[in-house]
N, C-alpha and C positions, 0 to 999 in steps of 0.2 A: 339573474341570481341562481345559484346552484343549490340543489338538494333540498327543496322545500316540501317535497311529497312525504307523507307520513311514513310510508314503508322505506323510503330512501333514508330518512332521518334515523330510523332504527337500524337498518343494515349498515350504514356508514358508521354509526356509533360503535357497533360491535367490531367492525373492521379496525377502527382506531384502538379499541380496547386490546385486541390481539396484538397490534403493533406496539402499543405501550408496554405490555407485559414482556414482549420480546426484547425491547430496548432496555428496560430496567434490569433484566437478567444479564444482558451483555455489558451494561454500564457498571454494574455492581463491582465486578473484579477490577475493572480499570480504575474506578474512583477509589476503591479501597486501597489499591496499590499506590495510587497517586498521593493519598492522604495518610498512608500508614495506619489505617483503621481496618476493622473487620465487621462492618455493618451487614446485617442480614438483608434479604430481599424486602422483608417487611419494614425494616428500619429505613431503607432507601426510599420505599414508597411513602413513608411518613415525611421524610425530609425533602425529597425531590419530586415526589409524585404530583402534588398540586400544580407545579410548574410544567412538568413533562406532559401530563395529560392534555393540558391546554395548548401546549406547543404542537403536539402531534395533530390535534384537531384543527388548529390554525393552519398548519402546513397542508393538511389534507384539503381544507377548503380552498386555499389559494391555488393549489395544484389543479384541482378539478374544475375550478372556475375558469382557469386559463384553457384547460383541455376542452371544456364545453364551448368557450368562445371561439377557439380555433376550428372546432368541428362544425359549428353552426354558422360561421361567417367566412367569407372569402377575404383573407387578410394577406396583403402582399408586402407590407412594410411596417415595422414597428421601431420606435425610438425608445430605448431603455436607459436606465441610469447606470452610472459607473459604480457598481456595487462591490468591486473587488476589495477595496479597503474600508468598506462600511462596517461599522460595529453593530451587529444585530443583537448582541448579548444584552439582556436586561440585568439590572442589579439584583433584583429579587422577583418573587412571584407576582407581587402587585404591579410591578412595572411592565410586565408582559401584557397586562390588560391595557395599560396606557399605550403601549407600542401598537396594539392591534387597531387603534383608531387614530394613530399619529400618521398623517398623510405621507411624510417623507419616508418614514420607516417602512410603511406598507408598500409604497411605490418601489423602493429598493428591493424589498422582499419578493414582490411580483417579478421585478426585472431579473433577479437571480434565477428564479424558477423557469421563467420563459426562455432564458438563454440556454438552459439545459434541455428544454422540451423541443424547441424548434429554432435553432440558431440561424437557419436559412433566411428567415424574414427579418432578422435583426439588422437595422440600418446603421445604428450608431450607439456607442456607449459614452457619449460625451457629456451627457447631462450629469453635472456634478452635485453631490450632496453637501449640505452645510453641517451635517451631523448634529442638528439641533436637538434631536431626541436625547442623546447622552449628556449634552451640555445643560439641558433644562431639568435634569433629575433633581427631585427634592427629597431630602432625607426625612424619615419619620421622626417625629418629635415625641419624646417620652410623655405619655398622657398624664394629666393632672386630674385627680378624681373629683371633678366638679368644681364649682366656685364656692361651695359651702365651706365655711370656716372650719366646721367640725371635721369634715372629710379631709381637708388639706392638712389639718393638724394630725389626724389619725394616720395619714399617709406618711407624714414626717416621722412619727414615732414608729411606724412599721419598719422603716429603714434601720432604726436603732434596734428594734426587737429582733429582726431577722439575723442580726450579727450573732446572737446567742441562741436563736431558736432555729436550728437547721435539721431538726429531727421529726418534722411533721410527717406523719405516716401517709397523709393524703394531701397532695399538692393540687390546689385549685387555681385556675388561671382563666380569666374572662369567661365566667360561668353563665352569663346571660341574666344573672340575678341582679336585683338592686344591690348597691353596695352594702346597705344595712342588712339585707338578707344574706349576703355573702359572709359578712361578719358573724351573723347568727349561726349559719351553717358550720363555720369553723369551730364555734363554741360547742355546738352539738356533737362535733367530732372530737371533743376534748383537746382542742388545739388552741394555742394562742393566736388570735386573729391577726393576719398580716395581709396587707395589700401589696402585692409584689410589683416591683418596678420592671420596666423594659429597657435594657441597655441599648444604646444606639450603636449601630454597626457603621464603621468607616470603611467603605468598600474601596479596595485598590483598583487600579486600572487593569484592563484585560491583558493577559500575557499569552501571546500567540504560541510561543515556544512550549509552554506548559501544555496547552491545549492540543498541540500536535502529537503529544504522547498518548492521547486517547484513541484507541483503535477498535472500532466496532463494525468494520466493513464485512459484509457477507456476500457470497457469490450468487446465491439463489433468490435474490430479491426482485420485487416488482420495481418499476422505474421510480415510483413514489418512495418506496422504502429505501431504495438506493440513494436518492437525494437526501432524505432525512438523515440517514446514517453518514452521509458524506459531510453534511453541514452541522450536525448537532454538536460535535466537539467545539466548533467555533461559536455556536449560539448558546451553549449552556449558560445559565445565569451565573453572575459573578459570585454570589453567595455559596455556590456549590463547587467552585473551582478556586479562584484567587482569594476569595473571602472566607473560605472554610477554616483556615488556620486561625483567623481572628475570632471566628465563632467558637472554635474549640477552646481558645484561651479564655474567652469571656465566660464560657460554661465552667471552666475550672475555678474561676474566681467569683462565680455567682453566689449570692446568698440564699439561693433556693435550696430546698432539701436535697441532700446528696444522694440518698438511696430511698426514694419514696416507695411506700407499699403500693399506692395507687396514684394516678394522675387523671385529672378531669378538666375538660374544657368544652365550651360550646362555640368558640370563636377562633381560638388561636391556631387551630389545626391547618389553616389555609395560608396565611401570609406572614406569620410570626416566625421568622427563620431561626432565631435563637431558641424559641420554645420547641420548634419541630426537631432541632438537633438534640435538645434536652430529652424529649420524648423518645426519639430514635435510640439514643444511647441507653436510656433506662429500661425500655421494653426489652432490649437485648440482654439486659441484666436481670430481668424477672419482674419488673414493675407491671402492674395491671393498668390498662389504658381505657378510660371511659370517655365517651363523647356524648354531648347533649345535642338534641335536634337544633339545627340552625336554619330557621325559616320554614316556609311551608313546602308542600308537594313531596316531602319524604313519604315513602310508602304508597304514593299514587303515581309517580312517574316511573317509567320502565328502567331508567338509569340509576334508580335509588340504590340498588344492591351493589353498584359498581363505583360509587363515590369513594374517594380516598379515605375520608373520615370514617366511612362505614366499614370498608373492607379491612382497615388496619386496627380498629379498636377491638377490645375484648367484649365490651357491652355498649349498646347504643340506647340512650334514654330518649324516649319519644314524648310527643305532646298528647299521647293517648292511644295511638294505634299499636298493635302488636301482631306482626305477621310471621315472626319466627323466634326461635329461642334466644337469639342474640339480643333481641330488643327488650327493654324494660319499659313498660307502659307507665307513664306518669301523667302530667298535665302540661298545659302551656305555662312554662315557668319564666317567660319573658316579663320584663317590667310592665306593670299595668299602665295603660294609657288612660289618663284621666279624661272623662267626658268634658267637652267644652260647649258653652252656649253658642248658638248660632242664630242668625237672622232667618226666620222662616220665609220671609219675603225677599230674601236675597237671591243671588244667582246660583248656578249649578257648579259644584266642585267635583271634578273627576280626578280620582287618585289612581295612578298607574305606575308601573316600573319606569325607571329612567332610561335614557338612551342605552341600548344594549352594546356591549363590547363584542368584537368580532373574533371570538375564540371558540366557535363551534364548527361543526362540519358543514352546517348550512348557514345561509345569510340571514342572521337574526335582524339586522338593520332593515332589510326589505320587509320582513314581517311586521316590524314596528311601524314603518312608514305607512304600510297598508292599513294597519290598525288605526293609526291617527286619521287617515282619510275616511275610514268607516265611521269613526266617532264623529267627525265633522259632518258627514252626510246624515247621521242619525240625529244630530242636534238641529238640523234644518227643520225636521218634522215635529219638534217638541214645541 
């Protein structure tokens, strides 16, 4: 496994940050011209940043994992997959996470990099892909606000209300509050409460000819950066290339406020592509953008100040801490988890994070596997 040392994790992180900022600056004029828009750097970070950051780190990890393997082992022959016609592009941000743990996608991704690093040891490109990754893509389904009859009814009337109520000065989307508290907050803001719907995006197929128009090659690059710049036009997510026109049209006909004074979310900043386009467009027009803390470790991890949601918002609402002027100290506003009765004579329940996705510079899966082994050994002594 590559890059597990603490100092390596930190240094690799900032190497990827530098590369990310360089890429977003070069992609901006290309994508603006392609889509006939004029998004700022900040707007593109909001719209494309969550995907691009993870793609850069993923590429970085695969590249250095292979380099480390070649340096530490005597390898004379390698069989790789026929990656030339493989579609590495994800439909959206969420799908890149799925790709990182999808064996066929990852194998082809490794194959492509290895062929560029050391083609002398390549024995064959005959291993064919089934392209199961793209075939098995599942569309997001528009969420229903719980099974409660009241909320289903309220959601129904929300769709009617928003036809006549497009002047909300504060647009709230996935606030992390309970639905009833979300409604109460809108009333306190002197707004008619609305539960906004999520339109479904029908993604078109990848268009190679369109992607060939994107040129971000530089001459003074490292080998890693050279490869990323070579392949990123082909790998960019569909929502940012072929699907952007559909997102633009959906935004034109959305029943969301057209020119909100402020926008707030604690969830949608990451994988909600229509919302991200909406925010990007409106912050460039003067809307203020507020983000609420999403999960723990904000303010305690070194990467906190560099997360997309943090660097792009005007104010960041925390669960209590305040380290700089950008932050507004509040409290844990997540829905309260009701206490449950448990059997004091029962077994031991260990709650931990699920299987990690492989979109970091280091091998998180290896860390998780070792953690599970340590837990197992600890339990033997209880």
